[in-house]
C-alpha positions as CSV (number, residue, x, y, z in Angstrom):
1,M,-66.2,65.3,-43.3
2,C,-67.4,68.8,-42.6
3,G,-71.0,69.9,-42.8
4,I,-71.9,72.7,-45.2
5,V,-75.2,74.5,-45.9
6,G,-76.0,77.3,-48.3
7,Y,-79.2,79.4,-48.7
8,V,-80.7,82.0,-51.1
9,G,-84.3,83.1,-50.5
10,P,-86.6,85.4,-48.5
11,G,-86.5,83.4,-45.3
12,D,-84.7,84.0,-42.0
13,T,-81.2,83.2,-43.3
14,L,-79.6,82.5,-39.9
15,E,-82.5,80.2,-38.9
16,V,-82.1,78.2,-42.1
17,L,-78.3,78.0,-41.6
18,T,-78.3,77.1,-37.9
19,S,-81.1,74.5,-38.2
20,G,-79.3,72.9,-41.1
21,L,-76.0,72.9,-39.2
22,K,-77.7,71.3,-36.2
23,R,-78.7,68.4,-38.4
24,L,-75.2,68.3,-39.9
25,E,-73.2,68.6,-36.8
26,Y,-72.5,64.8,-36.8
27,R,-70.2,65.5,-39.8
28,G,-67.9,67.6,-37.6
29,Y,-68.1,69.5,-34.4
30,D,-64.7,71.0,-33.8
31,S,-66.0,74.5,-34.8
32,A,-68.8,76.2,-36.6
33,G,-69.5,79.4,-38.5
34,V,-71.7,81.3,-40.8
35,A,-71.4,84.2,-43.3
36,V,-74.5,86.2,-44.3
37,L,-75.4,89.3,-46.1
38,D,-77.5,91.6,-43.9
39,D,-80.5,93.5,-45.1
40,Y,-78.3,96.3,-46.3
41,G,-76.0,94.0,-48.4
42,E,-73.1,94.0,-45.9
43,M,-71.1,90.8,-45.2
44,H,-71.1,89.5,-41.7
45,V,-69.1,86.4,-40.4
46,R,-69.6,84.7,-37.0
47,K,-67.6,81.6,-36.1
48,R,-66.4,79.8,-33.0
49,S,-64.4,76.7,-32.0
50,G,-66.3,74.0,-30.2
51,K,-69.8,72.7,-30.8
52,L,-72.6,74.5,-32.6
53,A,-74.1,75.7,-29.3
54,R,-71.1,78.1,-28.9
55,L,-71.8,79.6,-32.3
56,V,-75.5,80.0,-31.4
57,E,-74.5,81.8,-28.2
58,L,-72.4,84.2,-30.2
59,L,-75.2,84.9,-32.7
60,D,-77.5,85.6,-29.7
61,D,-74.9,88.1,-28.4
62,Q,-74.2,89.6,-31.8
63,P,-77.4,89.3,-33.8
64,I,-77.6,90.0,-37.5
65,A,-80.8,90.9,-39.4
66,A,-80.5,88.8,-42.6
67,T,-83.1,87.6,-45.1
68,G,-81.4,86.6,-48.3
69,T,-78.0,84.9,-48.8
70,G,-75.8,82.9,-46.5
71,I,-73.5,79.9,-46.0
72,G,-72.7,77.8,-42.9
73,H,-70.2,75.2,-41.8
74,T,-69.4,72.7,-39.1
75,R,-65.8,71.6,-39.1
76,W,-63.8,68.4,-38.5
77,A,-60.3,69.8,-38.4
78,T,-57.6,68.8,-40.9
79,H,-55.3,71.7,-41.7
80,G,-55.0,73.7,-38.5
81,G,-56.4,73.0,-35.1
82,P,-60.0,73.6,-33.9
83,T,-59.7,77.4,-33.1
84,D,-61.9,80.4,-33.7
85,V,-59.4,81.7,-36.3
86,N,-59.3,78.4,-38.2
87,A,-63.1,78.0,-38.2
88,H,-64.9,78.6,-41.5
89,P,-66.0,80.7,-43.3
90,H,-62.8,82.3,-44.6
91,L,-62.7,85.7,-46.4
92,G,-61.1,87.0,-49.6
93,D,-61.3,90.1,-51.8
94,D,-60.9,92.4,-48.8
95,G,-63.7,90.8,-46.9
96,K,-66.2,91.0,-49.7
97,L,-66.1,87.3,-50.4
98,A,-66.8,84.3,-48.0
99,L,-65.9,80.7,-48.6
100,I,-66.4,77.3,-46.8
101,H,-64.9,74.0,-47.7
102,N,-65.3,70.3,-47.1
103,G,-62.2,68.2,-47.9
104,I,-58.4,68.7,-48.2
105,V,-56.5,70.8,-50.8
106,E,-53.3,68.8,-51.4
107,N,-51.5,71.5,-53.3
108,F,-52.3,74.3,-50.8
109,A,-48.5,74.9,-50.1
110,E,-47.9,75.8,-53.7
111,L,-51.0,78.0,-53.8
112,K,-50.0,79.7,-50.5
113,A,-46.7,80.7,-52.0
114,E,-48.6,82.5,-54.7
115,I,-50.8,84.3,-52.1
116,D,-47.7,85.2,-50.1
117,A,-46.1,86.6,-53.3
118,A,-49.2,88.8,-53.9
119,G,-48.7,90.3,-50.5
120,I,-51.9,88.9,-48.9
121,E,-51.6,88.2,-45.2
122,L,-53.3,85.0,-44.1
123,V,-54.6,84.8,-40.5
124,S,-55.4,81.0,-40.2
125,E,-53.5,77.8,-40.6
126,T,-56.0,76.3,-43.0
127,D,-55.9,75.3,-46.7
128,T,-59.3,76.8,-47.0
129,E,-58.2,80.4,-46.4
130,V,-55.6,79.9,-49.2
131,V,-58.5,79.1,-51.6
132,A,-60.5,82.1,-50.4
133,A,-57.6,84.4,-51.0
134,L,-56.9,82.9,-54.4
135,L,-60.6,83.3,-55.4
136,G,-60.5,86.8,-54.2
137,L,-57.5,87.6,-56.4
138,E,-59.2,86.0,-59.4
139,V,-62.4,88.0,-58.8
140,S,-60.3,91.2,-58.7
141,R,-58.7,90.2,-61.9
142,T,-61.8,89.1,-63.9
143,G,-64.5,91.1,-62.2
144,D,-66.8,88.1,-62.3
145,L,-67.3,85.5,-59.6
146,E,-68.5,82.7,-61.9
147,T,-65.5,83.0,-64.2
148,A,-63.1,83.3,-61.2
149,F,-64.7,80.3,-59.5
150,R,-64.3,78.1,-62.5
151,A,-60.7,79.1,-62.9
152,V,-59.8,78.4,-59.2
153,V,-61.5,75.0,-58.9
154,K,-59.6,73.7,-61.9
155,R,-56.3,74.5,-60.1
156,L,-57.1,72.6,-56.9
157,H,-55.8,69.1,-56.2
158,G,-57.3,66.8,-53.6
159,T,-60.9,66.6,-52.5
160,F,-63.3,69.5,-52.0
161,T,-66.8,70.9,-51.9
162,L,-66.7,74.6,-51.9
163,L,-69.4,77.2,-51.3
164,A,-68.7,80.8,-52.1
165,M,-70.7,84.1,-51.9
166,H,-69.8,87.7,-52.7
167,R,-71.2,91.0,-51.5
168,D,-71.3,92.3,-55.1
169,D,-73.3,89.3,-56.3
170,P,-75.8,89.1,-53.5
171,A,-78.4,86.8,-54.8
172,R,-76.2,83.8,-55.7
173,V,-74.3,81.1,-53.9
174,Y,-71.7,79.1,-56.0
175,A,-70.8,75.6,-55.1
176,A,-68.2,73.1,-56.6
177,R,-67.8,69.4,-56.1
178,H,-64.7,67.2,-56.6
179,S,-64.7,63.9,-54.8
180,S,-66.8,65.3,-51.9
181,P,-70.6,65.3,-51.6
182,L,-72.9,68.1,-52.6
183,V,-76.7,68.2,-53.0
184,V,-79.1,71.0,-54.0
185,G,-82.4,71.5,-52.3
186,L,-85.2,72.8,-54.5
187,G,-87.6,75.1,-52.7
188,D,-90.5,77.5,-53.6
189,G,-88.8,80.9,-54.2
190,E,-85.8,79.7,-52.3
191,N,-83.0,77.2,-52.9
192,F,-80.5,75.3,-50.7
193,L,-77.1,73.6,-50.8
194,G,-75.7,71.0,-48.5
195,S,-73.2,68.3,-47.9
196,D,-76.2,66.0,-47.5
197,V,-79.9,66.4,-47.6
198,A,-80.1,66.8,-43.8
199,A,-79.0,70.4,-44.4
200,F,-82.4,71.4,-45.9
201,V,-84.8,68.5,-45.3
202,G,-86.7,70.7,-42.8
203,Y,-87.6,73.0,-45.7
204,T,-87.9,70.8,-48.8
205,R,-87.7,67.1,-49.7
206,R,-86.9,67.9,-53.4
207,A,-83.2,67.3,-54.1
208,V,-80.6,67.2,-56.9
209,A,-77.3,65.3,-56.5
210,V,-74.5,67.3,-58.0
211,E,-72.2,65.1,-60.0
212,E,-68.4,65.0,-59.9
213,D,-66.5,68.1,-61.2
214,N,-69.6,70.2,-61.5
215,I,-70.6,73.6,-60.3
216,A,-74.0,74.5,-59.0
217,I,-75.2,78.2,-58.9
218,I,-78.4,78.9,-57.0
219,T,-80.6,82.0,-56.8
220,P,-84.0,82.2,-55.1
221,D,-85.7,81.2,-58.4
222,S,-83.2,79.1,-60.3
223,V,-80.7,76.4,-60.1
224,R,-78.0,76.1,-62.8
225,I,-75.4,73.3,-63.0
226,I,-72.3,73.6,-65.2
227,D,-69.1,71.6,-65.5
228,F,-65.7,73.1,-64.6
229,D,-65.3,74.4,-68.2
230,G,-68.7,76.1,-68.0
231,A,-70.7,73.8,-70.2
232,P,-74.4,73.3,-69.1
233,V,-75.2,70.0,-67.3
234,S,-78.7,68.6,-67.2
235,F,-79.9,67.2,-63.9
236,E,-82.9,65.2,-62.4
237,E,-84.5,65.8,-59.0
238,Y,-85.5,63.1,-56.6
239,E,-87.6,63.1,-53.4
240,V,-85.9,62.5,-50.1
241,A,-87.4,59.5,-48.4
242,W,-87.4,60.9,-44.8
243,N,-88.2,64.1,-43.1
244,T,-87.0,66.0,-40.0
245,D,-89.1,63.8,-37.7
246,A,-86.9,60.8,-38.5
247,A,-83.8,62.8,-37.5
248,D,-85.2,63.8,-34.0
249,K,-84.5,61.9,-30.8
250,G,-88.0,60.8,-30.4
251,G,-87.9,61.0,-26.6
252,W,-84.6,59.2,-26.2
253,D,-81.7,60.7,-24.3
254,S,-79.4,60.4,-27.4
255,F,-79.6,59.6,-31.1
256,M,-77.6,56.5,-30.5
257,A,-80.2,55.1,-28.0
258,K,-83.0,55.9,-30.5
259,E,-81.1,54.3,-33.4
260,I,-80.4,51.1,-31.4
261,S,-84.1,50.9,-30.6
262,E,-85.0,51.4,-34.3
263,Q,-83.1,48.3,-35.4
264,P,-86.2,46.0,-35.7
265,D,-87.6,48.5,-38.3
266,A,-84.2,48.9,-40.0
267,V,-84.0,45.2,-40.6
268,A,-87.7,44.9,-41.7
269,N,-87.4,47.8,-44.1
270,T,-84.3,46.5,-45.7
271,V,-86.0,43.1,-46.4
272,R,-89.4,44.7,-47.4
273,G,-90.2,44.3,-51.1
274,R,-87.3,41.8,-51.7
275,V,-89.3,38.6,-51.1
276,V,-91.2,38.0,-54.4
277,D,-93.3,34.9,-54.9
278,G,-91.4,33.0,-52.3
279,H,-88.0,34.0,-53.6
280,I,-85.4,36.6,-52.6
281,E,-85.2,39.0,-55.5
282,I,-83.2,42.2,-55.5
283,D,-84.2,44.4,-58.4
284,E,-80.9,46.2,-58.5
285,L,-79.0,42.9,-59.1
286,T,-81.7,41.6,-61.5
287,A,-81.0,44.6,-63.7
288,L,-77.4,43.4,-64.1
289,G,-78.7,40.2,-65.7
290,D,-78.2,36.6,-64.6
291,A,-75.2,35.8,-66.9
292,P,-72.7,38.2,-65.2
293,L,-73.7,36.9,-61.8
294,Q,-73.4,33.3,-62.8
295,A,-69.9,34.0,-64.2
296,I,-68.5,35.5,-60.9
297,D,-65.7,33.4,-59.5
298,R,-64.7,35.7,-56.7
299,I,-66.2,38.5,-54.5
300,I,-64.3,41.2,-52.6
301,I,-66.1,43.2,-50.0
302,V,-64.5,46.6,-49.4
303,A,-65.4,48.8,-46.4
304,C,-64.0,50.6,-43.4
305,G,-64.7,50.4,-39.6
306,T,-68.1,49.1,-38.6
307,A,-69.0,48.5,-42.3
308,S,-66.0,46.2,-42.7
309,Y,-67.2,44.0,-39.8
310,A,-70.6,43.9,-41.4
311,G,-68.7,42.8,-44.5
312,Q,-66.9,40.0,-42.6
313,I,-70.2,38.7,-41.3
314,G,-71.8,38.9,-44.8
315,A,-68.9,36.9,-46.3
316,Y,-69.9,33.9,-44.2
317,A,-73.4,34.0,-45.6
318,I,-72.5,34.7,-49.2
319,E,-70.0,31.8,-49.3
320,Q,-72.6,29.5,-47.6
321,W,-75.4,30.3,-50.0
322,A,-73.7,31.4,-53.3
323,R,-70.7,29.1,-53.0
324,V,-68.3,31.7,-54.3
325,P,-65.0,32.7,-52.5
326,V,-65.4,36.0,-50.6
327,S,-62.6,38.1,-49.1
328,V,-63.0,41.3,-47.1
329,E,-60.6,44.2,-47.6
330,L,-60.2,47.5,-45.8
331,S,-60.9,50.0,-48.5
332,H,-57.8,52.1,-47.8
333,E,-55.5,49.1,-48.2
334,F,-57.3,47.5,-51.2
335,R,-56.0,49.6,-54.1
336,Y,-52.5,50.0,-52.8
337,R,-51.6,46.3,-52.8
338,E,-52.2,45.7,-56.5
339,P,-55.0,43.1,-56.0
340,V,-55.7,40.5,-58.7
341,L,-58.9,41.5,-60.4
342,T,-60.6,40.0,-63.5
343,D,-63.9,40.5,-65.3
344,R,-65.3,37.7,-63.2
345,T,-64.6,39.5,-60.0
346,M,-67.4,41.4,-58.1
347,V,-66.5,44.1,-55.7
348,I,-69.2,44.9,-53.1
349,S,-68.7,48.2,-51.2
350,V,-70.3,48.9,-47.9
351,S,-70.8,52.4,-46.6
352,Q,-73.6,53.9,-44.6
353,S,-73.2,57.4,-46.0
354,G,-72.1,56.4,-49.5
355,E,-69.4,59.1,-49.3
356,T,-66.6,57.3,-47.4
357,M,-63.6,58.5,-49.4
358,D,-61.4,55.5,-48.9
359,T,-64.3,53.2,-50.1
360,M,-65.1,55.6,-53.0
361,M,-61.5,55.4,-54.3
362,A,-61.5,51.6,-53.9
363,V,-64.7,51.4,-56.1
364,K,-63.2,53.7,-58.7
365,Y,-60.1,51.5,-58.8
366,A,-62.2,48.4,-59.3
367,K,-64.3,50.1,-62.0
368,E,-61.2,51.2,-63.9
369,R,-60.2,47.5,-64.1
370,G,-63.5,46.3,-65.5
371,V,-64.8,44.8,-62.3
372,T,-68.6,44.5,-61.6
373,T,-69.3,46.8,-58.6
374,V,-72.2,46.7,-56.2
375,S,-72.7,49.1,-53.4
376,V,-74.6,48.6,-50.1
377,C,-75.6,52.0,-48.9
378,N,-78.1,53.8,-46.6
379,T,-78.1,57.2,-48.4
380,Q,-80.1,58.1,-51.5
381,S,-78.1,59.3,-54.5
382,A,-74.8,59.2,-52.6
383,S,-71.5,59.2,-54.5
384,I,-70.6,55.5,-54.1
385,P,-74.0,54.1,-55.3
386,R,-73.9,56.4,-58.3
387,E,-70.4,55.3,-59.1
388,S,-71.3,51.6,-58.9
389,D,-73.0,49.3,-61.4
390,A,-75.7,48.5,-58.9
391,A,-76.8,49.9,-55.5
392,V,-78.6,47.9,-52.8
393,Y,-80.1,50.4,-50.4
394,T,-80.6,49.4,-46.7
395,H,-83.5,51.7,-45.9
396,A,-82.5,52.0,-42.2
397,G,-83.5,55.7,-42.1
398,P,-81.1,58.6,-41.2
399,E,-78.4,57.6,-38.7
400,V,-77.2,60.7,-36.8
401,A,-75.1,59.3,-34.0
402,V,-71.5,59.0,-35.0
403,A,-71.2,55.4,-33.7
404,S,-73.1,53.3,-36.1
405,T,-75.7,50.9,-34.8
406,K,-78.8,50.4,-37.0
407,A,-76.7,50.8,-40.2
408,F,-74.6,47.9,-39.1
409,T,-77.5,45.5,-38.7
410,A,-79.1,46.7,-41.9
411,Q,-75.8,46.2,-43.8
412,I,-75.6,42.6,-42.6
413,T,-79.2,42.1,-43.7
414,A,-78.5,43.6,-47.1
415,L,-75.4,41.4,-47.6
416,Y,-77.4,38.3,-46.6
417,L,-80.1,39.2,-49.2
418,I,-77.3,39.6,-51.8
419,G,-76.0,36.2,-50.9
420,L,-79.4,34.6,-51.2
421,H,-80.1,36.4,-54.6
422,L,-76.7,35.2,-55.9
423,G,-77.3,31.7,-54.6
424,R,-80.7,31.5,-56.4
425,V,-79.3,32.8,-59.7
426,R,-76.2,30.6,-59.5
427,G,-78.2,27.5,-58.7
428,T,-76.2,26.9,-55.5
429,L,-79.1,27.7,-53.0
430,T,-81.5,24.9,-52.3
431,E,-85.2,25.6,-52.2
432,A,-85.3,24.4,-48.6
433,D,-82.4,26.8,-47.6
434,E,-84.1,29.7,-49.3
435,A,-87.4,29.0,-47.6
436,A,-85.7,28.7,-44.2
437,A,-83.9,32.0,-44.8
438,I,-87.2,33.7,-45.7
439,L,-88.9,32.4,-42.6
440,A,-85.9,33.6,-40.5
441,F,-86.2,37.1,-42.1
442,E,-89.9,37.2,-41.3
443,S,-89.3,36.6,-37.6
444,L,-86.0,38.5,-37.3
445,P,-87.5,42.0,-36.5
446,G,-89.3,40.5,-33.5
447,H,-86.2,38.8,-32.3
448,V,-84.2,42.0,-32.7
449,A,-86.9,43.7,-30.6
450,E,-86.3,41.1,-27.9
451,A,-82.6,42.0,-28.0
452,V,-83.4,45.7,-27.7
453,A,-85.3,44.8,-24.5
454,T,-82.1,43.7,-22.8
455,H,-81.4,47.5,-22.3
456,E,-82.3,47.6,-18.6
457,Q,-80.2,44.6,-17.7
458,I,-77.2,45.9,-19.7
459,A,-77.6,49.4,-18.2
460,Q,-77.3,48.0,-14.7
461,L,-74.3,45.9,-15.7
462,A,-72.6,48.9,-17.3
463,H,-73.1,51.2,-14.4
464,W,-71.6,48.6,-12.0
465,M,-68.6,48.5,-14.4
466,A,-68.2,52.3,-14.8
467,D,-64.6,52.3,-13.7
468,T,-63.6,49.5,-16.0
469,R,-60.5,50.3,-18.1
470,S,-60.3,47.3,-20.4
471,V,-62.9,44.9,-21.9
472,L,-62.3,41.9,-24.1
473,F,-64.8,40.3,-26.5
474,L,-64.7,36.8,-27.8
475,G,-66.6,35.1,-30.6
476,R,-66.4,32.2,-33.0
477,H,-67.5,31.9,-36.7
478,V,-70.0,34.9,-37.3
479,G,-69.5,35.8,-33.7
480,Y,-65.9,36.8,-34.3
481,P,-66.6,39.9,-36.4
482,T,-69.4,40.7,-34.0
483,A,-66.9,40.7,-31.2
484,L,-64.7,43.1,-33.2
485,E,-67.7,45.4,-33.6
486,G,-68.5,45.2,-29.9
487,A,-64.9,46.3,-29.1
488,L,-65.0,49.1,-31.6
489,K,-68.2,50.6,-30.2
490,L,-66.6,50.7,-26.7
491,K,-63.4,52.4,-28.1
492,E,-65.4,54.9,-30.1
493,I,-67.6,56.3,-27.3
494,A,-66.2,55.1,-24.0
495,Y,-62.6,55.7,-24.8
496,I,-61.2,52.6,-23.1
497,H,-59.1,49.7,-24.2
498,A,-61.2,47.1,-25.9
499,E,-60.3,44.2,-28.2
500,G,-62.2,41.5,-30.0
501,F,-60.7,38.0,-30.6
502,A,-61.6,34.8,-32.4
503,A,-62.2,32.4,-29.5
504,G,-59.7,29.9,-30.9
505,E,-57.0,32.5,-30.9
506,L,-57.1,32.9,-27.1
507,K,-54.5,30.3,-26.5
508,H,-52.2,31.8,-29.1
509,G,-51.4,34.9,-27.1
510,P,-54.4,36.9,-25.9
511,I,-54.9,34.8,-22.8
512,A,-51.9,36.7,-21.4
513,L,-54.3,39.6,-21.0
514,I,-56.5,37.7,-18.6
515,D,-56.0,38.8,-15.0
516,H,-58.2,38.9,-11.9
517,G,-61.5,40.7,-12.7
518,Q,-60.8,41.2,-16.4
519,P,-64.2,41.6,-18.0
520,V,-64.7,39.4,-21.1
521,F,-67.9,39.3,-23.2
522,V,-68.3,35.9,-24.8
523,L,-70.7,35.4,-27.7
524,V,-71.7,31.8,-27.2
525,P,-72.8,29.8,-30.3
526,S,-76.1,28.0,-30.2
527,P,-75.8,24.5,-28.6
528,R,-78.7,23.4,-30.7
529,Q,-77.2,24.2,-34.1
530,S,-73.5,24.4,-33.4
531,P,-72.8,21.9,-30.6
532,V,-69.1,21.5,-31.5
533,M,-68.4,25.2,-31.6
534,H,-70.4,25.6,-28.4
535,S,-68.3,23.1,-26.5
536,K,-65.1,24.7,-27.7
537,V,-66.2,28.2,-26.6
538,E,-67.4,26.7,-23.3
539,S,-63.8,25.4,-22.8
540,K,-62.5,28.9,-23.4
541,I,-64.8,30.3,-20.8
542,Q,-63.5,27.8,-18.3
543,E,-59.9,28.6,-19.1
544,M,-60.5,32.3,-18.6
545,R,-62.4,31.8,-15.3
546,A,-59.5,29.7,-14.0
547,R,-57.4,32.8,-14.5
548,G,-59.7,35.2,-12.7
549,A,-61.7,36.7,-15.6
550,R,-65.2,38.0,-15.1
551,V,-67.2,36.4,-17.9
552,I,-70.3,38.0,-19.4
553,A,-71.9,35.3,-21.6
554,I,-74.4,36.2,-24.3
555,V,-76.4,33.0,-24.9
556,E,-79.6,31.9,-26.5
557,N,-82.6,31.1,-24.4
558,G,-82.4,27.6,-23.0
559,D,-78.6,27.4,-22.9
560,T,-77.8,26.2,-19.4
561,L,-74.5,24.6,-20.2
562,V,-72.4,27.7,-19.6
563,L,-74.2,28.8,-16.4
564,P,-71.7,27.2,-14.0
565,F,-68.9,29.1,-15.6
566,A,-70.3,32.6,-16.4
567,D,-70.5,35.5,-13.9
568,D,-73.3,37.2,-15.9
569,V,-75.6,35.9,-18.5
570,I,-77.5,37.8,-21.1
571,R,-80.2,35.8,-22.8
572,L,-81.3,36.3,-26.4
573,P,-84.0,34.7,-28.6
574,L,-83.4,31.5,-30.6
575,V,-82.4,32.3,-34.2
576,D,-80.6,30.4,-37.0
577,S,-76.9,30.4,-36.4
578,I,-76.1,32.6,-39.4
579,F,-78.5,35.3,-38.1
580,E,-77.0,35.4,-34.6
581,P,-74.9,38.6,-35.1
582,I,-78.0,40.7,-35.8
583,V,-79.3,40.0,-32.3
584,Q,-76.0,39.5,-30.5
585,V,-74.6,42.9,-31.4
586,V,-77.5,44.7,-29.8
587,P,-76.6,44.2,-26.1
588,L,-73.0,45.1,-27.0
589,Q,-74.2,48.4,-28.5
590,W,-76.3,49.1,-25.3
591,F,-73.2,48.3,-23.1
592,A,-71.0,50.8,-25.0
593,L,-73.7,53.4,-24.7
594,E,-74.4,52.9,-21.0
595,L,-70.7,52.6,-20.0
596,A,-70.0,55.9,-21.8
597,T,-73.1,57.5,-20.2
598,A,-71.9,56.3,-16.8
599,K,-68.6,58.0,-17.5
600,G,-70.4,61.3,-18.4
601,L,-69.4,61.2,-22.1
602,D,-71.3,62.5,-25.1
603,V,-72.3,59.2,-26.9
604,D,-73.6,61.0,-30.1
605,Q,-70.5,63.1,-30.7
606,P,-67.4,61.2,-29.5
607,R,-64.1,63.0,-29.6
608,N,-62.0,63.2,-32.7
609,L,-64.6,61.3,-34.8
610,A,-67.0,62.4,-37.6
611,K,-69.9,60.4,-39.1
612,S,-69.0,60.6,-42.7
613,V,-65.2,60.3,-43.5
614,T,-64.9,62.1,-46.8
615,V,-61.1,62.5,-46.7
616,E,-58.5,59.9,-47.3
């Protein structure tokens, strides 16, 4: 989950590293550090606990003149707390070697015993320093960093991306990847390494994805990739589809606010190019062939957190249009319960980053059992799409805020498109239903824009409720997972108790939580399209009001039936019932953001969280 960047070239090394780390800070902000070779070939390390700004202050106080080689790191703590000493880089070979690490080395205790036996004193609590010391020993023994690097990575168990540099090999950075992301940036007389393309997109949009169990060696003029045994590996470059402008705040106070506002475009871009001659067609699924899709008798969606709620919403649509049973599993539970899988099962993984380790392992588990795997992802050439049989990209653009917003609505959109494609191929989708869905997609970005425009009303509501310590969310049908997502957003960035419930479950226990003044957001189904569900949810509102709840009802325009029973009403445009989550979630996102802001919290970098969870 840490952010890593490496550079070799004639530029201002510290500027390259710190600008890359700034764009990677969403991956971890417990501490940050850099190692550079100065203009005289001497190694310098600067590192500090806390956010990147503290490291920048240190570099201002203790400047280094460096144009050449360097590595940088932002940390999400695993082994050892977030302290200056535990921050990366760590040193080996009497300070001549520096190393940074993303991941967890599971056999570090065994390796540490070897280091202790060699009489080397470690100063940190990290597994990373053990690897640095081990690499230093191997360099001393072999006299060659490449040979030593290959020997060490083959001894490590767990997950890792490692970057290493050595004073005696000043024009190279070595990087290894095992179950953790790594990309190369190709420049002109300079080259880059990163945990994702954000590390170097300010300098080049030419990139190479490093495959599993490979080592990349960069110099200013060359990139070489080998496997752990030293055999050469061929590679292909690709062009990053966005630039640094897309990763700026664009005048908003936070990345989260900007990304909420970008949801109309995220939805439109995900649909774009997938309506062909009046039909939904996803090229990535077409490439699999119709016969395998027609043979599917079960779909399992695997995901974590927000992505799992997108999966739950998508399941309703896929079952409705493709008429195939769909279950949604948390990735980290899926492979440990020995699920029943056959060659007629499809596993759809959902991950914004495409690097979520729990989801990656679930996909690998499915692949090993001969299952067709499809990934829904927002990141080009990420690990999970490359591991899958097909990848359906969401085209939401870079999402920097840790709490996911536009990725969520884009994921729902992609899953709906998959459901429509499958329904057409399987012959279960009527022409009328497909035409209605296409019309709904055409108007959906405009409707999402109307939902974004609720910001001012939601901000006022949130600031009135700044002292609230608990909020409940209720929904029915597709509104239920939307309620779960609303609660998760509030927990993630406002740090208060929040829970989402299926409205029908209220009487089975949760109504005991209702007390005087308890805020409850209720996602009210359309009275036009779902009159029965609407009346049942209306009854729940009355039951809660009778017990003193403060009800905030999210309703479609024209719904007057709940007005006598709601304390606050948020009106949204009319959409088909299945599309309601894509507009209903927007005011819930605004509410979480504004409540956190009213509490003086950092909405982009909530405590204890990181954007891309690349450890199990």
